[in-house]
BALOBA-1460 file (C-alpha; in Angstrom, 3 decimals):
// residues 317
<rec num="1" residu="m" x="0.000" y="0.000" z="0.000"/>
<rec num="2" residu="n" x="1.359" y="3.424" z="-0.955"/>
<rec num="3" residu="p" x="2.782" y="5.249" z="2.136"/>
<rec num="4" residu="l" x="1.235" y="8.541" z="0.993"/>
<rec num="5" residu="v" x="-2.194" y="6.985" z="1.434"/>
<rec num="6" residu="a" x="-1.428" y="4.547" z="4.243"/>
<rec num="7" residu="t" x="-0.074" y="6.950" z="6.870"/>
<rec num="8" residu="p" x="-3.073" y="9.316" z="7.216"/>
<rec num="9" residu="v" x="-5.459" y="6.355" z="6.936"/>
<rec num="10" residu="i" x="-3.823" y="4.494" z="9.830"/>
<rec num="11" residu="v" x="-3.825" y="7.613" z="11.986"/>
<rec num="12" residu="a" x="-7.455" y="8.355" z="11.057"/>
<rec num="13" residu="l" x="-8.523" y="4.871" z="12.165"/>
<rec num="14" residu="l" x="-6.624" y="5.088" z="15.471"/>
<rec num="15" residu="w" x="-7.470" y="8.718" z="16.280"/>
<rec num="16" residu="p" x="-11.081" y="8.124" z="17.463"/>
<rec num="17" residu="w" x="-9.859" y="5.873" z="20.292"/>
<rec num="18" residu="a" x="-8.175" y="8.918" z="21.830"/>
<rec num="19" residu="a" x="-10.605" y="11.595" z="20.649"/>
<rec num="20" residu="a" x="-13.831" y="9.994" z="21.904"/>
<rec num="21" residu="p" x="-12.736" y="9.824" z="25.578"/>
<rec num="22" residu="a" x="-11.392" y="13.379" z="25.281"/>
<rec num="23" residu="a" x="-14.777" y="14.561" z="23.957"/>
<rec num="24" residu="r" x="-16.562" y="12.892" z="26.890"/>
<rec num="25" residu="r" x="-14.266" y="14.553" z="29.417"/>
<rec num="26" residu="l" x="-14.727" y="17.900" z="27.711"/>
<rec num="27" residu="a" x="-18.520" y="17.477" z="27.823"/>
<rec num="28" residu="d" x="-18.378" y="17.031" z="31.593"/>
<rec num="29" residu="l" x="-16.922" y="20.551" z="31.883"/>
<rec num="30" residu="l" x="-19.670" y="22.216" z="29.840"/>
<rec num="31" residu="p" x="-23.319" y="23.091" z="30.485"/>
<rec num="32" residu="p" x="-25.656" y="20.332" z="29.240"/>
<rec num="33" residu="k" x="-26.707" y="22.001" z="25.988"/>
<rec num="34" residu="a" x="-23.155" y="22.833" z="24.947"/>
<rec num="35" residu="a" x="-21.999" y="19.388" z="26.086"/>
<rec num="36" residu="a" x="-24.622" y="17.586" z="23.988"/>
<rec num="37" residu="l" x="-23.801" y="19.610" z="20.880"/>
<rec num="38" residu="t" x="-20.080" y="19.020" z="21.443"/>
<rec num="39" residu="l" x="-20.593" y="15.257" z="21.628"/>
<rec num="40" residu="v" x="-22.767" y="15.211" z="18.506"/>
<rec num="41" residu="g" x="-20.260" y="17.315" z="16.554"/>
<rec num="42" residu="s" x="-17.377" y="15.106" z="17.680"/>
<rec num="43" residu="a" x="-19.249" y="11.937" z="16.691"/>
<rec num="44" residu="v" x="-19.985" y="13.286" z="13.211"/>
<rec num="45" residu="a" x="-16.393" y="14.490" z="12.709"/>
<rec num="46" residu="l" x="-14.860" y="11.186" z="13.814"/>
<rec num="47" residu="a" x="-17.277" y="9.073" z="11.792"/>
<rec num="48" residu="g" x="-16.768" y="11.259" z="8.730"/>
<rec num="49" residu="s" x="-12.968" y="11.046" z="8.888"/>
<rec num="50" residu="t" x="-13.162" y="7.263" z="9.309"/>
<rec num="51" residu="v" x="-15.417" y="6.776" z="6.288"/>
<rec num="52" residu="w" x="-13.361" y="9.190" z="4.190"/>
<rec num="53" residu="a" x="-10.117" y="7.388" z="5.087"/>
<rec num="54" residu="l" x="-11.550" y="3.979" z="4.199"/>
<rec num="55" residu="g" x="-12.853" y="5.414" z="0.944"/>
<rec num="56" residu="g" x="-9.349" y="6.623" z="0.143"/>
<rec num="57" residu="v" x="-7.997" y="3.107" z="0.622"/>
<rec num="58" residu="v" x="-10.633" y="1.689" z="-1.722"/>
<rec num="59" residu="a" x="-9.910" y="4.354" z="-4.325"/>
<rec num="60" residu="g" x="-6.182" y="3.617" z="-4.125"/>
<rec num="61" residu="g" x="-6.808" y="-0.095" z="-4.679"/>
<rec num="62" residu="l" x="-9.022" y="0.565" z="-7.695"/>
<rec num="63" residu="l" x="-6.376" y="2.890" z="-9.119"/>
<rec num="64" residu="h" x="-3.713" y="0.225" z="-8.697"/>
<rec num="65" residu="l" x="-5.865" y="-2.342" z="-10.494"/>
<rec num="66" residu="q" x="-6.337" y="0.125" z="-13.346"/>
<rec num="67" residu="l" x="-2.586" y="0.669" z="-13.448"/>
<rec num="68" residu="l" x="-1.967" y="-3.075" z="-13.673"/>
<rec num="69" residu="a" x="-4.482" y="-3.392" z="-16.485"/>
<rec num="70" residu="s" x="-2.831" y="-0.638" z="-18.517"/>
<rec num="71" residu="a" x="0.802" y="-1.387" z="-17.635"/>
<rec num="72" residu="g" x="1.574" y="-2.624" z="-21.147"/>
<rec num="73" residu="g" x="5.155" y="-1.882" z="-22.038"/>
<rec num="74" residu="l" x="6.057" y="0.228" z="-19.057"/>
<rec num="75" residu="a" x="8.107" y="-1.160" z="-16.222"/>
<rec num="76" residu="r" x="5.771" y="-3.824" z="-15.017"/>
<rec num="77" residu="s" x="7.875" y="-4.354" z="-11.917"/>
<rec num="78" residu="w" x="6.913" y="-0.813" z="-10.795"/>
<rec num="79" residu="a" x="3.247" y="-1.414" z="-11.533"/>
<rec num="80" residu="t" x="3.138" y="-4.724" z="-9.664"/>
<rec num="81" residu="e" x="5.242" y="-3.584" z="-6.702"/>
<rec num="82" residu="g" x="3.193" y="-4.049" z="-3.559"/>
<rec num="83" residu="s" x="0.068" y="-4.831" z="-5.548"/>
<rec num="84" residu="p" x="-1.071" y="-7.854" z="-3.477"/>
<rec num="85" residu="a" x="-1.017" y="-5.794" z="-0.271"/>
<rec num="86" residu="t" x="-2.563" y="-2.746" z="-1.952"/>
<rec num="87" residu="v" x="-5.431" y="-4.654" z="-3.520"/>
<rec num="88" residu="g" x="-5.935" y="-6.829" z="-0.435"/>
<rec num="89" residu="v" x="-6.126" y="-3.890" z="1.955"/>
<rec num="90" residu="a" x="-8.485" y="-2.102" z="-0.429"/>
<rec num="91" residu="a" x="-10.735" y="-5.169" z="-0.492"/>
<rec num="92" residu="v" x="-10.822" y="-5.233" z="3.313"/>
<rec num="93" residu="a" x="-11.593" y="-1.490" z="3.415"/>
<rec num="94" residu="l" x="-14.407" y="-1.976" z="0.903"/>
<rec num="95" residu="a" x="-15.848" y="-4.792" z="3.025"/>
<rec num="96" residu="v" x="-15.715" y="-2.566" z="6.122"/>
<rec num="97" residu="l" x="-17.433" y="0.274" z="4.261"/>
<rec num="98" residu="l" x="-20.181" y="-2.095" z="3.141"/>
<rec num="99" residu="v" x="-20.642" y="-3.276" z="6.731"/>
<rec num="100" residu="v" x="-20.805" y="0.334" z="7.935"/>
<rec num="101" residu="a" x="-23.355" y="1.186" z="5.248"/>
<rec num="102" residu="g" x="-25.402" y="-1.870" z="6.195"/>
<rec num="103" residu="l" x="-25.332" y="-0.983" z="9.902"/>
<rec num="104" residu="m" x="-26.385" y="2.592" z="9.182"/>
<rec num="105" residu="a" x="-29.216" y="1.429" z="6.932"/>
<rec num="106" residu="r" x="-30.422" y="-1.018" z="9.583"/>
<rec num="107" residu="l" x="-30.262" y="1.628" z="12.321"/>
<rec num="108" residu="w" x="-32.148" y="4.096" z="10.120"/>
<rec num="109" residu="r" x="-34.806" y="1.485" z="9.372"/>
<rec num="110" residu="r" x="-35.169" y="0.554" z="13.026"/>
<rec num="111" residu="q" x="-35.481" y="4.204" z="14.005"/>
<rec num="112" residu="r" x="-38.252" y="4.754" z="11.471"/>
<rec num="113" residu="q" x="-40.020" y="1.558" z="12.483"/>
<rec num="114" residu="l" x="-39.883" y="2.574" z="16.139"/>
<rec num="115" residu="l" x="-41.491" y="5.929" z="15.392"/>
<rec num="116" residu="e" x="-44.115" y="4.418" z="13.110"/>
<rec num="117" residu="r" x="-44.956" y="1.653" z="15.584"/>
<rec num="118" residu="t" x="-45.259" y="4.094" z="18.488"/>
<rec num="119" residu="w" x="-47.416" y="6.474" z="16.464"/>
<rec num="120" residu="r" x="-49.704" y="3.587" z="15.496"/>
<rec num="121" residu="t" x="-50.301" y="2.877" z="19.176"/>
<rec num="122" residu="m" x="-51.307" y="6.530" z="19.593"/>
<rec num="123" residu="d" x="-53.977" y="6.384" z="16.882"/>
<rec num="124" residu="g" x="-57.362" y="7.087" z="18.389"/>
<rec num="125" residu="q" x="-55.945" y="8.393" z="21.665"/>
<rec num="126" residu="p" x="-57.433" y="11.790" z="22.603"/>
<rec num="127" residu="a" x="-54.973" y="14.661" z="22.823"/>
<rec num="128" residu="e" x="-55.120" y="17.875" z="24.779"/>
<rec num="129" residu="g" x="-52.763" y="20.167" z="22.937"/>
<rec num="130" residu="d" x="-49.413" y="18.376" z="22.883"/>
<rec num="131" residu="l" x="-50.381" y="15.958" z="25.678"/>
<rec num="132" residu="v" x="-51.678" y="12.413" z="25.176"/>
<rec num="133" residu="v" x="-52.794" y="10.557" z="28.300"/>
<rec num="134" residu="v" x="-52.799" y="6.793" z="27.822"/>
<rec num="135" residu="p" x="-54.776" y="4.564" z="30.191"/>
<rec num="136" residu="g" x="-52.525" y="2.070" z="31.896"/>
<rec num="137" residu="e" x="-51.270" y="0.718" z="35.200"/>
<rec num="138" residu="s" x="-47.597" y="1.081" z="34.254"/>
<rec num="139" residu="p" x="-46.140" y="4.528" z="35.066"/>
<rec num="140" residu="d" x="-44.484" y="5.882" z="31.956"/>
<rec num="141" residu="a" x="-43.876" y="9.142" z="30.123"/>
<rec num="142" residu="f" x="-41.833" y="10.066" z="27.060"/>
<rec num="143" residu="a" x="-41.498" y="12.618" z="24.286"/>
<rec num="144" residu="l" x="-42.792" y="11.278" z="20.971"/>
<rec num="145" residu="p" x="-41.137" y="13.130" z="18.053"/>
<rec num="146" residu="g" x="-43.240" y="14.359" z="15.165"/>
<rec num="147" residu="h" x="-43.645" y="12.021" z="12.216"/>
<rec num="148" residu="g" x="-44.860" y="12.970" z="8.767"/>
<rec num="149" residu="d" x="-47.370" y="15.778" z="9.136"/>
<rec num="150" residu="r" x="-48.031" y="14.976" z="12.814"/>
<rec num="151" residu="p" x="-46.397" y="17.236" z="15.408"/>
<rec num="152" residu="g" x="-44.572" y="15.903" z="18.439"/>
<rec num="153" residu="r" x="-46.524" y="14.744" z="21.458"/>
<rec num="154" residu="i" x="-45.919" y="14.150" z="25.153"/>
<rec num="155" residu="v" x="-47.175" y="10.675" z="26.015"/>
<rec num="156" residu="v" x="-48.011" y="10.035" z="29.675"/>
<rec num="157" residu="t" x="-49.828" y="7.103" z="31.248"/>
<rec num="158" residu="s" x="-52.611" y="7.780" z="33.703"/>
<rec num="159" residu="q" x="-50.673" y="5.903" z="36.393"/>
<rec num="160" residu="m" x="-47.700" y="8.260" z="36.010"/>
<rec num="161" residu="l" x="-50.009" y="11.242" z="36.483"/>
<rec num="162" residu="r" x="-51.376" y="9.632" z="39.655"/>
<rec num="163" residu="t" x="-47.825" y="9.008" z="40.888"/>
<rec num="164" residu="l" x="-46.863" y="12.692" z="40.757"/>
<rec num="165" residu="d" x="-48.438" y="15.649" z="42.512"/>
<rec num="166" residu="t" x="-49.370" y="18.793" z="40.595"/>
<rec num="167" residu="p" x="-45.902" y="20.463" z="40.838"/>
<rec num="168" residu="g" x="-44.288" y="17.179" z="39.835"/>
<rec num="169" residu="r" x="-46.527" y="16.950" z="36.783"/>
<rec num="170" residu="d" x="-45.455" y="20.455" z="35.819"/>
<rec num="171" residu="v" x="-41.818" y="19.339" z="35.956"/>
<rec num="172" residu="l" x="-42.601" y="16.222" z="33.923"/>
<rec num="173" residu="l" x="-44.371" y="18.152" z="31.174"/>
<rec num="174" residu="a" x="-41.681" y="20.839" z="31.076"/>
<rec num="175" residu="h" x="-38.998" y="18.165" z="30.807"/>
<rec num="176" residu="e" x="-40.645" y="16.379" z="27.898"/>
<rec num="177" residu="r" x="-41.465" y="19.670" z="26.149"/>
<rec num="178" residu="a" x="-37.792" y="20.573" z="26.362"/>
<rec num="179" residu="h" x="-36.971" y="17.335" z="24.528"/>
<rec num="180" residu="l" x="-39.421" y="18.193" z="21.757"/>
<rec num="181" residu="a" x="-38.409" y="21.850" z="21.489"/>
<rec num="182" residu="g" x="-34.687" y="20.964" z="21.355"/>
<rec num="183" residu="r" x="-35.338" y="18.171" z="18.825"/>
<rec num="184" residu="h" x="-33.245" y="15.923" z="21.010"/>
<rec num="185" residu="h" x="-34.326" y="12.819" z="19.119"/>
<rec num="186" residu="l" x="-32.478" y="14.090" z="16.036"/>
<rec num="187" residu="l" x="-29.276" y="14.595" z="18.024"/>
<rec num="188" residu="a" x="-29.543" y="11.120" z="19.548"/>
<rec num="189" residu="r" x="-30.319" y="9.683" z="16.129"/>
<rec num="190" residu="t" x="-27.266" y="11.336" z="14.585"/>
<rec num="191" residu="v" x="-24.899" y="9.889" z="17.177"/>
<rec num="192" residu="q" x="-26.468" y="6.439" z="16.789"/>
<rec num="193" residu="l" x="-25.844" y="6.536" z="13.041"/>
<rec num="194" residu="a" x="-22.306" y="7.890" z="13.480"/>
<rec num="195" residu="s" x="-21.504" y="5.096" z="15.943"/>
<rec num="196" residu="a" x="-21.829" y="2.575" z="13.107"/>
<rec num="197" residu="a" x="-18.693" y="3.987" z="11.469"/>
<rec num="198" residu="h" x="-16.219" y="3.300" z="14.285"/>
<rec num="199" residu="p" x="-16.393" y="1.298" z="17.533"/>
<rec num="200" residu="a" x="-14.885" y="4.165" z="19.549"/>
<rec num="201" residu="v" x="-17.734" y="6.492" z="18.545"/>
<rec num="202" residu="r" x="-20.247" y="4.157" z="20.193"/>
<rec num="203" residu="g" x="-19.012" y="5.366" z="23.568"/>
<rec num="204" residu="l" x="-20.390" y="8.821" z="22.784"/>
<rec num="205" residu="a" x="-23.997" y="7.593" z="22.496"/>
<rec num="206" residu="a" x="-24.569" y="7.046" z="26.228"/>
<rec num="207" residu="a" x="-22.805" y="10.299" z="27.087"/>
<rec num="208" residu="t" x="-24.983" y="12.178" z="24.596"/>
<rec num="209" residu="s" x="-28.156" y="10.625" z="26.005"/>
<rec num="210" residu="f" x="-27.136" y="11.715" z="29.514"/>
<rec num="211" residu="q" x="-26.402" y="15.284" z="28.439"/>
<rec num="212" residu="l" x="-29.728" y="15.503" z="26.576"/>
<rec num="213" residu="e" x="-31.537" y="14.482" z="29.772"/>
<rec num="214" residu="r" x="-29.531" y="17.033" z="31.747"/>
<rec num="215" residu="w" x="-30.456" y="19.674" z="29.156"/>
<rec num="216" residu="a" x="-34.149" y="18.865" z="29.617"/>
<rec num="217" residu="d" x="-33.727" y="18.761" z="33.414"/>
<rec num="218" residu="e" x="-32.270" y="22.259" z="33.458"/>
<rec num="219" residu="d" x="-35.007" y="23.608" z="31.176"/>
<rec num="220" residu="a" x="-37.658" y="22.035" z="33.424"/>
<rec num="221" residu="a" x="-36.071" y="23.489" z="36.562"/>
<rec num="222" residu="a" x="-36.032" y="26.931" z="34.939"/>
<rec num="223" residu="a" x="-39.669" y="26.533" z="33.855"/>
<rec num="224" residu="v" x="-40.943" y="25.693" z="37.358"/>
<rec num="225" residu="g" x="-38.513" y="28.013" z="39.118"/>
<rec num="226" residu="s" x="-37.165" y="25.417" z="41.579"/>
<rec num="227" residu="r" x="-34.202" y="23.087" z="41.173"/>
<rec num="228" residu="k" x="-35.167" y="21.133" z="44.299"/>
<rec num="229" residu="l" x="-38.690" y="20.559" z="42.978"/>
<rec num="230" residu="a" x="-37.288" y="19.410" z="39.635"/>
<rec num="231" residu="a" x="-34.879" y="17.011" z="41.369"/>
<rec num="232" residu="t" x="-37.681" y="15.521" z="43.474"/>
<rec num="233" residu="a" x="-39.961" y="15.038" z="40.454"/>
<rec num="234" residu="v" x="-37.191" y="13.444" z="38.361"/>
<rec num="235" residu="a" x="-36.340" y="11.006" z="41.154"/>
<rec num="236" residu="r" x="-39.971" y="10.089" z="41.813"/>
<rec num="237" residu="a" x="-40.833" y="9.634" z="38.133"/>
<rec num="238" residu="a" x="-37.709" y="7.565" z="37.484"/>
<rec num="239" residu="l" x="-38.397" y="5.271" z="40.434"/>
<rec num="240" residu="a" x="-41.957" y="4.739" z="39.220"/>
<rec num="241" residu="a" x="-41.105" y="4.206" z="35.544"/>
<rec num="242" residu="t" x="-38.691" y="1.313" z="35.933"/>
<rec num="243" residu="s" x="-39.389" y="0.128" z="32.369"/>
<rec num="244" residu="s" x="-38.271" y="3.456" z="30.911"/>
<rec num="245" residu="q" x="-34.692" y="2.697" z="31.954"/>
<rec num="246" residu="r" x="-34.529" y="0.487" z="28.836"/>
<rec num="247" residu="r" x="-36.303" y="2.945" z="26.553"/>
<rec num="248" residu="p" x="-34.514" y="3.726" z="23.250"/>
<rec num="249" residu="s" x="-32.832" y="7.132" z="23.322"/>
<rec num="250" residu="l" x="-34.838" y="8.082" z="20.237"/>
<rec num="251" residu="l" x="-37.820" y="8.381" z="22.614"/>
<rec num="252" residu="p" x="-36.307" y="10.456" z="25.431"/>
<rec num="253" residu="a" x="-37.988" y="10.089" z="28.793"/>
<rec num="254" residu="i" x="-37.635" y="11.616" z="32.239"/>
<rec num="255" residu="g" x="-36.434" y="8.323" z="33.725"/>
<rec num="256" residu="t" x="-33.619" y="7.754" z="31.207"/>
<rec num="257" residu="g" x="-29.949" y="7.529" z="32.073"/>
<rec num="258" residu="p" x="-28.048" y="7.623" z="35.377"/>
<rec num="259" residu="v" x="-30.793" y="9.273" z="37.445"/>
<rec num="260" residu="p" x="-28.706" y="9.727" z="40.654"/>
<rec num="261" residu="r" x="-26.196" y="11.858" z="38.743"/>
<rec num="262" residu="r" x="-29.007" y="13.923" z="37.264"/>
<rec num="263" residu="v" x="-30.679" y="14.429" z="40.629"/>
<rec num="264" residu="g" x="-27.355" y="15.335" z="42.221"/>
<rec num="265" residu="a" x="-26.722" y="17.923" z="39.512"/>
<rec num="266" residu="l" x="-30.167" y="19.466" z="40.046"/>
<rec num="267" residu="l" x="-29.565" y="19.704" z="43.795"/>
<rec num="268" residu="g" x="-26.395" y="21.654" z="43.098"/>
<rec num="269" residu="p" x="-25.968" y="25.156" z="41.655"/>
<rec num="270" residu="p" x="-27.017" y="25.872" z="38.053"/>
<rec num="271" residu="p" x="-24.351" y="24.933" z="35.518"/>
<rec num="272" residu="v" x="-22.268" y="27.762" z="34.163"/>
<rec num="273" residu="a" x="-19.951" y="27.877" z="31.190"/>
<rec num="274" residu="p" x="-16.268" y="27.484" z="32.109"/>
<rec num="275" residu="r" x="-14.287" y="30.683" z="32.153"/>
<rec num="276" residu="g" x="-10.700" y="31.690" z="31.671"/>
<rec num="277" residu="r" x="-8.215" y="28.858" z="31.436"/>
<rec num="278" residu="a" x="-10.871" y="26.109" z="31.547"/>
<rec num="279" residu="l" x="-12.786" y="27.722" z="28.688"/>
<rec num="280" residu="r" x="-9.663" y="28.050" z="26.574"/>
<rec num="281" residu="a" x="-8.622" y="24.461" z="27.283"/>
<rec num="282" residu="g" x="-12.093" y="23.170" z="26.367"/>
<rec num="283" residu="a" x="-12.200" y="25.199" z="23.168"/>
<rec num="284" residu="v" x="-8.747" y="23.976" z="22.162"/>
<rec num="285" residu="a" x="-9.719" y="20.355" z="22.868"/>
<rec num="286" residu="l" x="-12.886" y="20.595" z="20.784"/>
<rec num="287" residu="l" x="-11.095" y="22.331" z="17.926"/>
<rec num="288" residu="a" x="-8.394" y="19.665" z="18.067"/>
<rec num="289" residu="v" x="-10.950" y="16.867" z="17.662"/>
<rec num="290" residu="v" x="-12.611" y="18.523" z="14.678"/>
<rec num="291" residu="a" x="-9.447" y="19.967" z="13.114"/>
<rec num="292" residu="l" x="-7.391" y="16.786" z="13.317"/>
<rec num="293" residu="s" x="-10.294" y="14.728" z="11.943"/>
<rec num="294" residu="a" x="-10.563" y="17.132" z="9.022"/>
<rec num="295" residu="a" x="-6.768" y="17.195" z="8.565"/>
<rec num="296" residu="l" x="-6.617" y="13.411" z="8.428"/>
<rec num="297" residu="s" x="-9.357" y="13.358" z="5.806"/>
<rec num="298" residu="l" x="-7.518" y="15.951" z="3.750"/>
<rec num="299" residu="g" x="-4.251" y="14.081" z="4.285"/>
<rec num="300" residu="s" x="-5.634" y="10.860" z="2.857"/>
<rec num="301" residu="a" x="-7.102" y="12.791" z="-0.079"/>
<rec num="302" residu="y" x="-3.757" y="14.506" z="-0.687"/>
<rec num="303" residu="g" x="-1.922" y="11.194" z="-0.505"/>
<rec num="304" residu="l" x="-4.296" y="9.698" z="-3.053"/>
<rec num="305" residu="h" x="-3.795" y="12.719" z="-5.307"/>
<rec num="306" residu="e" x="-0.003" y="12.333" z="-5.131"/>
<rec num="307" residu="y" x="-0.366" y="8.644" z="-5.934"/>
<rec num="308" residu="v" x="-2.420" y="9.550" z="-9.010"/>
<rec num="309" residu="e" x="0.382" y="11.898" z="-10.076"/>
<rec num="310" residu="q" x="2.908" y="9.078" z="-9.711"/>
<rec num="311" residu="v" x="0.748" y="6.767" z="-11.793"/>
<rec num="312" residu="q" x="0.336" y="9.374" z="-14.532"/>
<rec num="313" residu="e" x="4.081" y="9.947" z="-14.673"/>
<rec num="314" residu="a" x="4.748" y="6.193" z="-14.849"/>
<rec num="315" residu="v" x="2.193" y="5.524" z="-17.568"/>
<rec num="316" residu="g" x="3.248" y="8.574" z="-19.553"/>
<rec num="317" residu="p" x="1.344" y="10.251" z="-22.417"/>
């Protein structure tokens, strides 16, 4: 395999193992909204650089096959040098890209099926504005994203409403409305799809889900004007809705994620953006994740371009 292509590709495939943990640590220093957006941006950048690097390997292999086919009278030893490794690695990269594409397609299909199936269960249920109350003995509540021409809804079982007092219901509704208003399902969906490109990116999915819940927690606390009330309602709803602990992140719910950490954060002071040295360090870390991912993508493209130049010079006019 040509070193001009191989070096940035190898680094691009190894880089996410270091960048993903760094993005999670950076997110812990930021307010929930900024943290969630940072994690989503990092996931997209790392997945994009991985796919681009693998595509460069495939393109290099195809170019080498074309060179072998047209070698003719030129120095065939140059054309065939390293060809087994080049073509073999390209075949592996193509197989990986096909697997990634298949995983993304399956995730996309499952996401759509989940929304469609959930919306079908809502057919015929009366709605009061954006609220749908479903009869049932199991306490549950979640934000149902809009689908087609239907706007988003807050789905709550009657048992969950009986579990909470009036202030707690206000927190619950404010929390789920924050999910809908922030379109949190799209952010969670993006990270899920990006995680198919590289195993290291999968670690960002749980962190993103947590930060999205924290984002909604803070919006709910601001809406009701009491962090203690919000913490109490989150704890009570989460304890009641034990089944929601396994709910897909595409349907965000008040009981999702590590609830003790969320409650502890609500019982503390409101989150503030880091200042001074911490802010500069966080900004540099985020820029490093995005910039190096982009640089690696450009590096593999440049290496492929240089390889094309070498081929053209070898083949001649």
